[in-house]
N, C-alpha and C positions, 0 to 999 in steps of 0.2 A: 247750411246753405245747400249742400248736396242732397239732403233729404227732401228739400222743397223742389229742386230742379228736376230730379229723376222722375217723380210722378207726372209733372207737367210735360216733360219730354215724351214719356211713353204714351200719355193721353193724346198728345198731338200726333204722335206717330200712328196710333191706332185709328184716329179720326181721318188722317190723311190717307192711310191705306184703304179704309172703308170707302171713302169718297172716290178714290182712284179706281178701285175694283168695280164699284157701282157704275162709274162712267164707262169703263171698258165693257161692262155687261150690256149697257144700252147701245153702244156702238156695234157690238157683236150681233144684236138682234136685227140690225139693218141689212145684213148681208152674209153673216158668217155663223148663223145659229147652228147649222148642222155640224160644222167643223168643231165648234166649241163643245157641243154636247158629246161628240165622239171622244174628244180629249178628256172630258170630265168622266165619262164612263170607263175610260182606261185606267183611272186611278185605282191602285190596289194597295190598300193600307197594310195588309199583312206582308206583301212583298217588300214594300218600302221599309217597314220596321225590321224585318229579318236581314235585309241588306245592310242596315245601319248597325245592328248589334252583332252581325256575323263577321267572320274573317274573310279576306279576299286577297288576290294577288295583285291588286292595284288599289291606289288610294284615290277614290272618286271625290272630286271637289264640287262640281256643279254641272248641270245640264242646261244648255242654252237652246231656246226655241223648241222646247219639248213638245212632241206630238205633231210637229210639222216636218216638211221635207228638208228644212235647214237645221234639223236637230243636231246638236254638237255636244259631245261629252268632253269635259276637261278633267283629266286625271293625272296623278303623279305616278309614273311607272316605277315598278319595283323589280329587283333582280329575280329571274327565274333560273333555278338550278335543278336539273333533272338527270337522273341516272336510269337508263334502260338498256336493252340488249345491244343497242348500237353504240353505246358509249355515254359520255357526259355531255349535256347540252346546257349552255349558259347564254342567256340573252335577256333583254328587258321585256316587261309585260306589254309595253307599247307595240312590240312586234306582232303580238297575237291578239290585240284588242279589237273590238268592233267587227268580229267575224274573220279577221285575218288569220292565216295559218303559217306556222314556222316550225320546221323540223317535225311535223306531224302532231303539233299541239296548237290549241287555241283556248280562248277564254269564253266561258259561258256563264253569264251573270256574275262575273268577277272571279269565277272559279276555274282553275286549270283542268282541262280535259284533253284526252288523246283522241285524235281523229283516226287512229289506226286500230281502234277497238281495245286498247290497253286500259286496264283499271289502275286507279291509284292505289299503291300498296298501303295496307294498314297493318298494324301490329297484331291485332286479334284475328284479322283475316288470314295472315300467313301462319300464325301459330295454330289456329283452329282448322287449317287445311281448306278453308273456303276459297282461297286464292292460290293460283299457280304462279310460282316465282318467275316462270318464263313468260307470263302474260300480264305482267304488271310493270309500272314505272314508279320509281322512288322520287318523291318530291322533297327537295331540300331548299326550296325557295324562301326568300325573305318576304314573308307576307306582311299584311298591315299590322297584325298583332306582334309578330317578331320584331318589326321595326319599332313599334311602340315600346316593347320591352327593352330593346337596346338603347333607345332614347332615355328611358327612365334610369337604366343602369349607369349610363354616362353622366346623367344629371346627379345621381347619388354619389358617384365617385368624385366628381368635382366638388360637391358640397362637403363631403365628409373627409376627403383628403385635405382640403383646405382647413377644415375645422381641426383636424389632428395636428397639422403643422403649426397652427396658432398656439397650441398648448406648449410648444417647445420653448417659446420665448416668455410666456406668461401663463399663470394659472387662470387668468381671466379670459374667457372666450371673446373672440372678435367676430364682427360680421354676422353671418348666419348662425354661428355658434351661440350667440346670445339668445336666440330663439329656440334652438334645438337642444341646448344643454338641459333646460328644465324638463323637456320631454324625455331625454335619455335617463335623467335621474328618476323621473316618474316611473318609467318602465322598470328600472332597477328596484326601487323601493316599494312600489305598489303592485308589481306584477311578478317579477322574478323571485325576490326574497320571500314573500308570503307563500308562494306556491311551490318553490323548489327548496328553499331553506338557505339560511345565511352562510352555510359552510360549503354549499355545492352549486350555488347559482352562477358563479363567475364563468364557468366553462360553457354555459349555455347562453350567456348574454349576447355574444356576437350574432347567434342565429335569431334570437328574439328581436333584437334591434333591426336586423336586416329584414326579417319578414314583416315587421310592423311598418317600417318606412317604405318598403317595396309596395305593399298593398295600399298604403295611404296615398303615396305619390301617384301611383297608377290610377287609383280611383279619382283623384283630382284631375289628372291629365285627361281622363275619359270624359270629364264634364266640359272640357273646353272644345267648342264645336267648330274648330278649324284646324287645318294642317299646320304643324305635324302632330297635333293632338287629336283627341276624339276617338282613339282606339278603345274598344271594349275589352281590355286585356283581362281584368279580373272577372269579367262576365263570360269568359271562355272556360268551360268546364275542364279542359285539358290543363290550363294553368293552375286552377285551384286544386286539381287532382295531384299535380306534381308537388305543390306546396304541402298538401296533406300527407303525401307519401314521405316527404322529407321529415315531417314531424313524426310519422310512424317509425321510420328507420332510426331516428335519433332516440326515440323512446325505447325501442327494442334493444338497440345496441348499448344503451346506457343502463338498462334495467339490472337490478341486483337480484340475488337469489331469493329474497323475500317476495319480490314481485312475481317471479316464476312459480314459487311455491304456492302463492295465493291463487294462481290460475289452475295449476295441475293438482294441488292438494288444498282446496279451499277449507276454511274452518267450519265444516259441516259434518254431520254423520256420514260415514263411508258409504252407506246405502244411497245417499243422494249424489254421489260423485258422477254417475252416468248422466245426471241431469245438469248439475252445476258446472262440470268441466266444459262441456260444449258451449254453455251459455257464456262462460268466462272467455273462451277462445273467440266466440263471435263478438264479444264486447271489445276485444282488442282491435278489431277491424271496423266496428261501427263508429268508434270515436273519430278516426280520420275521415270516414265517410260523412259524418255530420259536419266536420270542418269544411270539407269540399263543397257540399251541397248548400250550406248556410251562406258562404261567401258568394258562390255562383248565383244562387237564387235571389238574394237581396240586391246585388248590383244589377243583374239583368232586369229584375222587376222595375227598378227605378228608371232605367233607360226606356223600357217598353211603355211605362206610364206616360212619360213626357211625350214620346212620339205618338202614342195613341191619342192623347188629348189634342195635339196639334192636328192630327189627321181628321178630327171631327169637322174642322172647317171645310175640308175638301169632300168629306163624305156627305155632309148635309148641304154642300154647295151654297153656303151663306157666309159672306164676309162679316156679318153682324155677330156671328158666333165667336169671332176673334176677341170680342170684349170680355168673354168669359173664359175661353180656352187658353188664350195667351197669358193672362195674369195667373191662372191656375198652373200652367206649365212653368212659369217663372217661380212660383211658390215652391213647387216640387223640386225645381233645380236648386233652389237655396237649401231646401231640406236635404237634398242629396249631399251637400257639403258636410252636414252632420253625419249622414250615413257613411260617408267615405272614411272618416276617422273612427267612427263607431265600429265598423266592420273590421278595420285593421286592429283595433283594440281587442275585440272579442276573439279574433283568430289568435292573437298573441297570448291572451289570457288563457284560453283553452289549451294551447300548445304548452304553455308553462305548467298548467295543471296536470296534463297527461304525463309530461316529463317528470314532474314532482312526484306523482304516484309511483312511477317506476324506480326512482332513485332513493326515495325516503326509506329510512330504517323503521320497520314495523315493530310495534311492541308486542311481546308475547306473554304479558302478565296474566292474560285470561287463560 
């Protein structure tokens, strides 16, 4: 029954939207043509896409009466926490939204900026000497991505703590555990044991399960287009970089002597050491780099494709294009559900593979 209702409903919705927009277009030609054309020319697809996939210090929900004098932005304010030469400043982003200034700071396109000429401190800027520590401010604010991450962590704690408690009374899982237990067993039997080994996999299972569910849940949350979801967390290269660095640190600190011997004393003639040793060292860092870029690029590409397809309606200024772009965007959104779990699985498998290479006992029969 649902399979019959949904197509009829969306077809009616598209027809109604097209008729309504066409009616508005005819009315506009009677006296407001210049104003409508000005609003249409102001549409910037690139800006819209970057605002949706980027991080910000406020959670923008909707804009009412856009392009008119009565334009109004509805946003959820987030906490601003700043450390500069004058001390620590804490306030909500609503205090500095829409051009307002507070304590020498304001929001510009959702980003925190200083009105006193201070730069936002960055790790590489301070280390590289490009920034003066006396002319920067340190931003510890709860941004949209930080809020999304905290939300997913709370969600995971509720689910898995409840799942763990259910095993105290019975070996049969209850509630969400009935769905998640087969996934946990799959990660153990098909990912951890084959790549790390049956004797060493247990110590790495907590990390592998955590990274799998963290990526999967945040990928799914990012596909829900309303507050408090919709944050592009795994499409933020800083997040994927931290996950990749954690995998790298676990790999290096768990590596045995055979792993290090293979890097600094590879099984090749000694004359090839000047070539092979640098290649092996570079390979240590290219693995986590591949982890970082694969997750970041795939998740970000999915969001950009959906937004770009929807933007075609406004770029070509034709409501009839909705008959093609909206179904295509819906199809890609459904496809993103598969990508969400697939990217979590790939990241977990490759992490287990890299760890397994570092901890396995190599054969020296040759």
